[in-house]
N, C-alpha and C positions, 0 to 999 in steps of 0.2 A: 498570558496564554500558555497552557500546558497541553502537550500532545504526547501520548504514551501509547506506543505500539506494543502489541502482545500477540501470542498465538503461534510464534515460530517454534521450530523443533526439527527433529530428524525425521525424514520421510524417505521412503524408497522411490526410485524412479517410477513414474507413472502414477504416483500417489497424489493426494490432495491435502491442502491445508487451508484454513480460513484465518486470516489475520484480522485483528480488530484494533481500532485506534480510538482511544478515549480523548475527547477534546473538552477541556474545561475552560470556563470563563469566556466563551465566545458563542455567538449565534451562527451556526453553520450556514444559514441561509445567505449570509453576507460575504462568504469566502469561497473561492475555488479551493477544493480540497482534493488531495491525491496521495499517491504513493511513489516513492523512488527507492532504488536499492543501490548498494555499493558492495562489490565483491573485492576481496584482497587484490591489490595491484591493478585494479581497473577503475575507470572513471565512473562517476555517479551516472545512473541511468534512470530517467523518468519512465514510469510504467503506465500510469493511468491517473485520470483526474475527472472530477465532476465540476463543470463550470458553474460559477455563481450566477452568471448572466442568464443562461437558458437551461440550466440543469443537464446539458448534454454531457455525454461521457466520451472519453478519448482514451485510446490505448496505443502503446508502442507496438510496432510490428512484431517484436520478439515475444509478446504475450497475447496478442490479439487472438481471440478464439479459445484461449486457455484460462485467462484471468477475467474476473468480473468484479467491478467496483460497485458498491452500494452504500447508502447511508441511512441512518435513522436519526432524524433531527431531534425527536423527543428524548432520545437517549444520548444525544451528542456523540454519536459513534459513527465511524466509517469503517467499512469492511472491504477486504480484498479476498475473494474466493479464488484459490489457485488450484487448478486441475492439471492433470497430465504433466506433473513436474519433472524437470530434467536436471541432471547434475549441473548444467550451466545456470540454473536458477539459484544456486547456492550463493547467498549474500546476506548482508544485514539489510533489513527492510525498514523504511521509515515512512511515516505519514507526514504530510506537510499541509500548510495553508498558504494562500497567496492572494493578492500581493500585500506586503512584500513576503518573500518566502520565509517561513518559519517552520521549524521541525523540532521534535524532541528525541527521546531515546528510541532506538530502533530495536528490532527483534531479529534474532538470527534464524535463518532458514538454511538447513543443510539437506541436500538431496543426494543420497548415497545408498548403495546396496551393502 
């Protein structure tokens, strides 16, 4: 399984970014897939996921209403649309599948003026 996140970069507060995760060698239908982030000196934070059981979506309170997760099974990609970004959103973002938890390289998001 390979998971590769991309789409990070530098954005001003209030701006938007769309992260993409390419998943190879798996069928997304059989996995819960989601995003987490880790900022320097902070614990890993789960952000959002799509359940394999009922396709329901879940969000952490810190991003609810600002971030939207989606997926395209045909392209084996999962997306995280991030709006109204804040400096506190600065972190390396990773996509993961579960269970068990597996993730690949992350992408850095920096929110700064």
